[in-house]
N, C-alpha and C positions, 0 to 999 in steps of 0.2 A: 336242558340239553347238556351232556358231558362235553368236556374239552374234546375227547376223541371224535364225538358225534360232530362237533362243530368243524374239526380239521377234515373229517371226510366229506362233509357237506361242501367246503370250500374246493377240495380237491375234485369233486364231481360236478361241479356247477358249470353247465355248458354254456353260460353267458359271460365267463370270465377268460381272459388271456392267461397264458402261462405266468406271464410277468405279473398280471393281476392277482392270481393265486398266490405267488410267492409274497407278495406285499401282505395280503391278508393273513397269511399263515405266519408271518413275523408279527403282526399286531397281536394276534392270539398268544404267541409267545411272551410278548412284552406284558400282556394282560394277566399271564399267570404267574407273574412275579407278585412279590408282597408289596403293598403300597408304602411309599415314603412314610415315615412316621408322622402322623397328625394328631391333634387333639380331638376328644369325643365331641367338642363344639364344631370343629370343622366335619366331622363324618355326619353329624347330626344336619347340618346345613346342606352338605352334598345330597343325603338321602331325601331331604325334604324338596330338593329341586330349587332351593335358593341360590347355592353356588354351584359352579360347573367348572370342571378342569379341563374341558375341551378334547378330551381323550388322547391327551399327549403322551400317555403311557405311565405306568405304575411307578417306573424308576427312570426318570428322563436321562438319556444320554447323548442328547443332542438339542441345540435350541430350537425353539419354533420356527424362527425366521432368521436367515443369515444374509447379510449384505456386504459381500466382499468389495474391496477396492480394486475393480477390475483394471482401472487406468494404470495403477501401480504394477499390476500383474503383467499388462502389456509391455510397459516400459522396461520391467526388470526381468521378465522370463519367470521360471521356477525351478529351482534345483530339485525339488521333490518330483515333480512331473517331467524333469529333464527336458525343458524348453527355453530355448534362448529367447531373448527380447524379439518382439514382432518388428519386422523391417518394413513391410507393406501391407496392404488392404487384405490379401489372402492370408498371409501370416496370422494377422489380428483375428480374422473370422476363424481360421482353424484353432488358433490358441483358445478362443472363447468357447469353441465347440468342445475341446478338451475339458476345460476347468469345470463346465458346467456339471459334468458329470461325477464332480467331486465335492459339490457344494450340498450340504444336507439341509433339510428342513423337516417339518412335521410331515409333510407328503412324500418324504424321500426323493423329491424333485426339486430344483432350485426355484424359490419364489421370486428371486430377483436377478435379472440378466443384465442389469446395469442401464446407465443413460447412455444408450448406444450412440447417439449422434455426437455426444460430447467426447466420448472415448474413441470413437473410430474416425473422427473428422481428420485428424492429424496423418492418417494413413491414406488419404484419398489420393494424394499426390497428382500425377497426371491423368488419372482415369477419366473417361468421358462420362456423361450422365448415363448413357446406355449401359456402360460397363458396370457402373454402381448399381444400376437398377437389376441387371441380370444376376449379379452376384448376391445382392441383398435378398432377391425374391428366392434364390435357391436356399439361401440360409434361413428364411422365414418358413419355407416349406420343411426344411429339415428340423427346426424347432418343433413344430407342431406333430411331426411323425415320430420323432425319437424321444420327446419329451411331452407326451400328449396329456398336459396337466394345465387346466385353466386357471390356477392360481400362479403360475409363471408369469412374470411381469417385466415388460420393457418400459423405460422412460424415454421421452424425447422433450426438447425444447429447454428452456424458453428462447433460445436464439433461433434466427431463421438461418438454415443451412440445407445443403444438399442431402445430407443423410436424414434429416428430420422429414423432409418433404418426400422424399423417395419411401421411407418407410410408411407414412400416412398413405401414400398411394397404393402400395403394395398391399396394405392391410385392408383398404376398402376393396380391393380387387379379388383378394383370396378369400376373405371373410371366414377366417379361421377363428376356432374358439380358443387356440393358444398361438402366440403369447397374448395375455392380457396387455393392455397398453395404457399409459397415462401421458398426456400431452401437458408440460409444464406451461402455464400462461403467466406473463409478466408484463402489466401494461406500459411499464417503462421500457422494454426491451422487444415484446413481440408484436409485430406488425398485424394489423387487423386482418389482412388478406390471409395470413397463416392461420389465424384464429377461425376463419371462416372455413378454410379446409379442414380443419379438426371437427367443426360443428356440422359439416356437410358430411363428413365421414360417419357422424353419428346417425344422421338421417338413413344413411345406406347400410350399416352393419352394427349400429349400437355402440359403437367404440370410436374414440377412446374415452376414457375418464378426462375430464379437464380439471387440472389442480391449480390453485391460487398459489403460485410460487412464492410471492413475498411473505405471505402469511405462513407457509410451512418453514420458509427459510428462516425466519427470525425465531424460530422455535429451537433451533439447533446452532451449532458452533460453525467456525469457518470450513470444517471438514466436510460438512453436508448431510443430505439426507437421501433417502429413496422413498418412492411409492412402491409397495410390493403386494402379493398376494391378491386380495380383494380390492383394497384401497387404502391400506395401512401405511402410515408414515414412520419411519424409523431412521435413526443415525446409520450414515454410511460407515463402512468398516466396522459394524456392529451388528445389532439386531434386536430380536426379542428373545429373550431366555425363556419365557413362559407367556401364555396368556390365560388368565382365570377371569370368568364373567359372573356378575350377579344377575339374577332375574329379578328385576324391580317389581314385577307383578306379584311374585310369590312373597317378597319382602313387604310390600305394601299390605297384603293380607294380613300380616302379623301385627300391623300398626293399629291403634285405636282410632287415630284420626291423622290429619295432615301435620299437625304440630309434633305429635309424639313420632311419626315417621322421620321428620327432619332432625329431631333432637336426640332420639333414642333408638329407633329401629334401624335406620340407615347407617349412622356411625357404628352400631354394634356389628352389624353383617359387613361393613368394611373392614373392621378389625378381623373378623373371621377370614375374609378374603387375604388379608395380609398374612396371617398366620400360614395359609395354604402356599401362598406365594414364597414365603420365606422357606418353607419346607421343601418346595420343588427345586427352587434356585439353589439351595445350598447343595442338594445332592448332585445337580449338574455340575456347578462350579468346583465342587470340592471332592467328589468321588467318581464322576464319570470319566475324567481324563479328556473330556472333548478339547479343553482349553490347551492341550499339549500338541495339537494337530499342526499340520504344516501351514493351514490358513493363519494361524497365529504366528508360528515361527517365521513366515516369510512377510509379516507385517500387512497381510490382507485383511485381517480384522483384529479387532483389540479387545480384549475381555472387559475393560471399563465402559465400552460403548454398547453394551447389551443392557436391555431393561425389561422388567416386567410389564406386560400390558394389562392394564386394570380395566377389564371390560364390563359393560353393562347393556342390557337389552329389557324390552318390555316396558319403556317409558310411557307408551300410550295407555296401556292397561293400568299401570300404577296410578297415573293421573285421574283416571275415570274411577278407579276404586276409591281413591282418597277423597274426590269430589262427593261421590255417593256416601262414603262414611260420614263426611262432614255434615252433609244434608240431613242424614238421618239422627245425627246426634242433636242436630238444631231443630229436628222435627219439621224441616222444610225440603221443598223440592225445587231444584234449578228450572225455573220456567223460561229462562232464555235458552232459545234454540231446543226447546223440550223435545221436538220431534227427533231429534239426533241423540238425546241422553241414553236411550236404551241401547244404541248402537255405539256411538262414539262422540264424545264431545272434544277430544284431543285433536288439535288442527283446524277445528271450527269455531271455537269459543275461546274468547280473550281470556277469561279467568283460567280455564284448562291451560291455554298456552304458557301463560305466565307461571303456573304451578310447575309446569315441566322445565322451564328456564330456572326456577328457583332450585329445583331438584339438581340439575346439572351444575349450578354454581355451587351447590353445596358439596357435591361429589369434588368438584375441582378443588375447594379448599381442602378437603380431607387428603386427596392425593398429593397436591402439592407440600402440604405440611407434615406428611407422614415419611420418615426415612426408610429405605430398604437397605440390605446389606449388599445385594447385587443389582444396581440400578444405573441409570443415566443421571450422573450427578447425584447418585444415591436416592434417586426417586424412580417411582414407576410412572407410566405414562398412561393418561385417562384414554379410554376408547370405547366408541360405540359401536358395538359388536354387531355384525351384519346377519346374526342368525346361524344356524345349522339346520340340516335337512329333518332332524328330529323334532324340532320345535312345532308344538301344537298349541294353538290358542293364544299365542303371545308374539307381538311384532319385533322385529329386529331393531336394535339400537334404539334411536329416537324417532324412528319413522312414524308416519301416520297409517294405520291399518290398511290394509290392501281392501280395495273395492270402496273406500269411504274418501278417497283422496278429493279435495277441492280443485279449483282450476290451478294451473301451474304456477302463477304468480301468488296467489293466496297460499299455495303450499309453501313455496319459499319463503315468504314473508313470515309464516307461521313457525318456521324452523330454524332460521337464519341466526337466532341469538344463541342457539346451543353451539354453534360452530366455533365459538372463541374458547371453548373449554377442551375440546377432545384432541389433543395434540397428536395423539398416535392414529387418528383416523375417524372420520365420520363421513355418511354418505347417504343422500337420499337417491332414490331411483324414480325419476318422474317418467311416466309412461304417456307419450305423446301421439295423438291421433295420426294416422298414415298421411293425412292431408298436408303435413309438414314438408313432406318429399316435393311437393309442388311449390313450396315457399320455405326453403332452407334458411333464409334470412331470418325467419321467425326463431328458429333454434338458436342462431348466432345472437340475436338480441336477448333472448331468454337466458343464455348463458353468461353473456356479458353482465346483464343485469345482477344474475345470481352472485357472480364473483365479485361485482361492485359493492353489494350489500355486505359481503363477508363470508360468503360460502367458501370453505375450503376446498370444496370438491363438487363439480358439476357433473352429474351423470344422467343419462336418459335412455330408455328404450322406444323404439318406434312400433307402434302396434303390430304392423304387418311384417315386420322382419322376422326371419327365421332365426337368426342370432339374436339372443337376449341375455340379459344379465338375470342372475338369481340373487344372490346376496352382494355380489359385486363381481363374481366370476361369471364366465360365459358358457351357455349351452346352445345347442341348435334344437329347436323344437321338433325338427324332423328325427333327430337321433333319438329323443326321448319317446317319440311315438312308437319305435320300433325296439325300444331297449329290452323289454321284458322277453321278446322273442330271439332276438338277436345278440344282445349284449351291445358293446361298443369298444372301439379301441382307445377311446379318451377315458381317463381315469375319473373324470368329474361328471361324466353324463349320469352315472347312477345317482349320485348326489342330487343333480337337477331333477331327476325322475322321482326321487323320494320327496324332494321338497315340493314337487308340483302336487303331489298327494296329501301332503301333511301340513304345508305352511300357507297355502292359498296364493302363491306367487302368480298363478295364472288369473287371479281375480283383480289384479291390478287395473284400475279404471283409466282407459285412454282418454286424454283431454286434449282439447285443441290449444296450440301454443299462443294464446292470447289471453289478455284479462277479458274473459267471456268474449264478447263479438266487438270490442272497442280497441281497434288497432292505433292505440295513442301512447304517447309518453306520460306516465303517471308518477306520482310522488308516494313512496313507501309510507305508510303511518308508523312503521318501525324505526328504521335507520337511515332512511335516506332515499337516493333516486332509484328507479327500478324501470328497465327497459322492457317494452313488449314489442310486438311485430308492428 
C-alpha cells in the first residue's frame, strides 16, 4: 500500500473520530522520514524481530514519557502559559487542566497527571467533604472525556488523606478506563483500612494498581518518582527518553543452549540494543530541540532525569525453548511435570522458574554496568515490557503465558524473585474468580502477601468485570465488542480489540483467591511469609 493509499484509508475510516484521524496522519508523516542512522547489526536484529523500537517514530522529537513536577507548577505558576500560582482548590484544578494539554508523550496525551493527593492537599483549605467530592468528580469525568487515553496515569498514597480516599471512591463509582490509577502502599505509613479500600476497588473495577512504595522509592533520589502509563516507574521531573525492547523468545532461538545464551547470545543482543538506544536518544537530545521547551526552562523537568527504558519480553517462551534445547543436547527429556512440557513449564516447574530468575539477574548486571550518554545517573533502567497489541505467540515481560496460570499464590511465588531487578516497571496481572466480590478480604490478603514478599506492583482483574486490564492499561469489554462497527471515543479501545485477537488476553484463567481451597496462613518456600484468605 502506498503512502497516499494509507492516508486516504485513514481519512475515510468510519470508525475514527476527527482527532484520531489527525493522530494517525501525523504518525504516517513521522514514519515517512529517514530512520536515525544505525548499524547494519541493529537493522538485522529489528528485521528479525529480536529488537523492537516500540514505534516511537523514525526521528524522535519528544520523549516517550514525561513526568513534570506539578507541585512546582502549582506553586510558581507559569510564565509561558501566563498563569499565576494557584491560590485555592479551583485554581489548582484549572491550572492542571491547562498544563496537561502541553505535556507530550508517545501517545500525544500526558501519561503522568501527578500524585494528585500530595499536590492538591494544601489547597483543600476549608472545603467540606461534599464540596471536594463534587469538584474532584467533575475533574475525573473531564479527564476521561477530554484526554480519552488509558495510558494517562494518576498516583495517590501512601498517606491517608481526604483527596486519596475521595479519588478512590470516585474511581470505583465511575469505572472509567481513564485515568489509570496507582495507589502507593507503605506498611509504615498506610493504614490497613485504606489498603482495604484500594483492594475492594479492584474487586469492583480492576483498579487501582497497588505499588510497593518503599521498594520504588529507594531506587530513586529524594526528588522522587512516579508510576505512569501502564505501570512504569520513572524519575519525577524527568521521564523516559526512549523504550527499546528485546524479544527473549527470538533471542533464545539463536542460542545453542542455556550456557551460550547467558554468556554469548544475550550479551550480544544487549549490545545491539544499546546501539539503538544511543542513536535514538542522541537525536532526541541533540537535534530535536525538545529540551529547549518551557517545561525545562521553568524547571518542571530536567534533562538529566530522563533515562532509556531497557525492555524485555517473552521470558516464558525463552525459558521453555532453552530447557528444550538443553534436553535435546543431553539426549534426555524433562520428565518432571512432563504433562505441561509441551505447553509451558515456566511458572510451574522449579528448574524453569530458576532459569528465568537467572536470566533476569544477568540482564540486571548488564544494564547496571553499561553506561549510556543520556540516562539516569548515566544508566538505562531495566523494564519488563507489558507487550503490545501486535505480539503473537509471545508473552509480555516475565509473565506466565495466558491460560496456563497456576493458583494466585503459586503464581506470585513463581515470579516474585524477578521483581528486584526491573526498576522501571514490572507487573503481573492476576485474574481472580468473581467470587472474590463476596469475600474482598481475600483480595486484600493476597495483595498484602505479594507486597510483603517483594512484589513491586500488585495488579488483578476480576473475571466478571467489564473494566479489565490489557498490558497494564484499561479497556471495557463492552467497548471492544462493538468497536468494529462503531469505533470508540477512547484512543486505546482499538489496541484492546487488536490485543484480544492477537495476544490471547481473554484466555487468562480466573482462579480462586486462595491457596487452592485452604484458607490458611502459609510459609512461602521462596522468600518468606505469604498471606491467603
